[in-house]
Every structure is written in structure tokens, then in C-alpha cells.
C-alpha positions in Angstrom: 58.4 81.5 116.0 62.2 81.4 115.8 64.7 80.9 118.6 68.3 81.8 118.9 70.6 78.9 118.2 73.4 78.3 120.6 77.0 77.5 119.6 76.4 73.7 119.8 73.4 73.9 117.6 70.9 73.7 120.5 68.2 76.2 121.2 69.0 77.9 124.5 66.3 79.0 127.1 65.1 82.5 126.7 66.1 83.6 130.2 69.7 84.5 130.3 70.1 84.3 126.6 71.3 87.9 126.2 73.8 87.5 129.0 75.2 84.3 127.6 75.4 86.0 124.1 77.3 89.0 125.6 79.7 86.6 127.4 80.3 84.6 124.2 80.9 87.8 122.2 83.4 89.0 124.8 85.1 85.6 124.8 85.5 85.8 121.0 87.0 89.3 121.2 89.4 88.3 123.9 90.6 85.3 121.8 90.8 87.5 118.7 92.9 90.2 120.5 95.2 87.5 121.8 95.6 85.9 118.3 96.2 89.2 116.5 98.7 90.5 119.2 100.7 87.2 118.9 100.4 86.3 115.2 99.1 89.3 113.3 96.1 89.8 111.1 96.8 86.7 109.0 95.4 84.7 112.0 92.2 86.6 111.8 90.1 84.6 109.5 86.7 83.7 110.9 87.4 79.9 110.7 90.7 80.1 112.5 89.1 82.1 115.4 86.2 79.6 115.5 88.6 76.7 115.6 90.6 78.2 118.4 87.5 78.7 120.5 86.1 75.3 119.7 82.9 76.6 118.1 81.5 76.3 114.6 82.1 78.8 111.9 78.3 79.4 111.7 78.2 80.2 115.4 81.0 82.7 115.0 79.2 84.4 112.1 76.2 84.8 114.4 78.1 87.3 116.4 80.4 88.7 113.6 78.9 88.1 110.2 82.0 89.4 108.3 85.7 89.7 108.6 85.4 93.5 108.6 82.9 93.5 111.5 85.2 91.2 113.5 88.4 93.3 112.8 86.5 96.5 113.7 85.2 95.1 116.9 88.6 93.9 117.9 90.2 97.3 117.2 87.4 99.1 119.1 87.9 96.9 122.1 91.7 97.5 121.9 91.1 101.3 121.9 88.9 101.0 125.0 91.7 99.2 126.7 94.3 101.8 125.5 92.1 104.6 127.0 92.3 102.8 130.3 96.1 102.7 130.2 97.8 104.5 133.2 100.1 107.5 133.1 98.6 109.1 130.0 100.7 112.2 129.0 97.8 114.4 127.9 100.0 116.5 125.7 99.9 117.2 122.0 102.5 114.5 121.0 103.0 112.8 124.3 100.0 110.5 124.1 101.3 109.2 120.7 104.8 108.6 122.1 103.3 106.6 125.0 101.2 104.6 122.5 104.3 104.0 120.3 106.1 102.6 123.4 103.2 100.2 124.3 102.8 99.2 120.6 106.3 97.6 120.6 104.8 94.9 122.8 101.9 94.1 120.4 103.0 94.4 116.8 100.1 92.3 115.6 97.7 95.0 116.8 99.7 97.7 115.0 99.4 95.5 111.9 95.6 95.3 112.5 95.4 99.1 112.5 97.4 99.4 109.2 95.2 96.8 107.7 92.1 98.7 108.6 93.6 101.9 107.2 94.4 100.1 103.9 91.0 98.6 103.7 89.3 101.9 104.3 90.7 103.5 101.1 89.5 100.5 98.9 86.1 99.8 97.6 84.0 97.2 99.3 84.7 98.2 102.9 82.1 100.9 103.8 82.0 100.1 107.5 85.8 100.2 107.8 85.9 103.5 105.8 83.3 105.1 108.1 85.1 103.9 111.2 88.5 105.3 110.0 87.1 108.6 108.9 85.3 109.0 112.2 88.4 108.0 114.1 90.7 110.5 112.3 88.1 113.2 112.8 87.9 112.5 116.5 91.7 112.2 116.9 92.3 115.4 115.1 89.8 117.2 117.3 91.3 115.7 120.5 94.8 116.6 119.6 93.9 120.0 118.4 92.3 120.7 121.8 95.6 119.6 123.5 97.6 121.8 121.1 95.4 124.8 121.8 95.9 124.3 125.5 99.7 124.2 124.9 99.4 127.4 122.9 97.4 129.1 125.7 100.2 128.0 128.1 102.9 129.4 125.9 104.4 126.1 125.0 103.5 126.3 121.3 103.5 129.3 119.1 100.0 130.7 118.9 99.9 131.5 115.2 100.1 127.8 114.2 96.8 126.1 113.3 96.0 123.4 115.9 94.2 121.2 113.4 97.1 121.3 111.0 99.5 120.4 113.7 97.2 117.6 114.8 97.1 116.3 111.3 100.9 116.4 111.1 101.3 114.5 114.3 98.9 111.8 113.2 100.6 111.5 109.8 104.0 111.1 111.5 102.7 108.5 114.0 100.9 106.4 111.4 103.8 106.6 108.9 106.3 105.6 111.6 104.2 102.6 112.5 104.3 101.3 109.0 108.1 101.8 108.8 108.5 100.1 112.2 106.5 97.1 111.1 108.6 96.7 108.0 112.0 97.2 109.8 111.7 97.3 113.6 115.4 97.6 114.2 115.7 100.7 112.0 112.9 102.8 113.4 112.2 104.0 116.9 108.8 105.7 116.7 108.9 107.0 120.3 112.2 108.7 119.7 111.2 110.2 116.4 107.9 111.5 117.9 110.0 113.1 120.7 112.0 114.8 118.0 108.9 116.1 116.3 107.7 117.4 119.7 111.0 119.2 120.2 111.0 121.0 116.9 107.4 122.4 117.1 108.2 126.1 117.6 107.5 127.4 121.1 105.9 130.8 121.8 108.2 133.8 121.7 109.3 135.0 125.1 
């Protein structure tokens, strides 16, 4: 019979093992988010995270067997925290403008997102590709629903396809993030997205 091995190499008691494992996993994610937000994805190797937490590389791999799994877990946790952010606009482009404003404080997490997007279009990252495809599909659907509501309220012309407009908004937001990472002083993503929102044609009176 096998037993779970704890971070220090010892075999923990059965009772409380799952709770301790969940707490350790949460601790790893907290440290990883902190490191990525402060230093970018270059700080995200499994060994550097293990060293920062004072655990062995083998112990870390027990929770996150690969770099892809660790990066995906970090971004999922970041998304959960984003969803809990106050004062969401709940408009077609407004949410992305608010996100762009918050992202200025955590460039490393923006870099993480662009890294996942780049990995997703390359061979050898099936989990990342599935995650990004599902994320884009969900985001298009969510934005299209908001756009349809704006159309029903007369704020956006009704003959425009909501999914096409959603795809345009996502493309603009993602492209602006890359430009901002490369030259932060030259690009204000929030301002440009406000411009995009202003030029979407309104319904005829």
C-alpha cells in the first residue's frame, strides 16, 4: 500500500491529508501569483517557485507536474479573483476597459496571459490550447450577450452581429496588451478601448 509523501519526505497521517494538501496547493498558487505579478513569467520555473517556498522540486511536482499545469492554475486563480473585483461595468467594452486599468498594476500577469496565448498556438501544449480555446469561446459568448442587451436598449445598432463585435473587442484588447507590454509609455489600453466603444455605431433614432 502506498502513502502520500509530505513536502519534507515524511509520510503524513491519513486524517487531514486532503486538507493539508489543499492548503499547500493554495500556498503554492499564492506565491506563484506574487512572483509572476512582480517579476513576470521568467520567474515561473518549477524550481524557482519551490525554492521560494522552501520545498523540494519533487514536492512541487506532486501538485503541479508540469510548467503548463502550474501556469494554467495560476491564471485560473487570477481569473477567479478578477471576477470578484468590485464595480464591474457590465457593458460590451466596459469590462475590458476596467480590466486594462487594473492590469497596469500587474504587468507580470498580463505577460502570463500572452505567454499562454503564444503556447496555445504551438505544438506540445494541448492543455493550454484547450484552455485558451474554451476561454475565448466563453468570453465571446459573454460579450455577445452584453452587446445584444445594448442593442435591445438602443445603444448599439441592431443589424451588427454581436459575436463579430465581441471578437473585435477581444482582438483589440489582446493586441493592446501586447503593445503595452512592449512599450508601456506609448499605449494606453483603457483609453483606446474607450475610443473603440465610442465608435461602435449607435441605433438610429
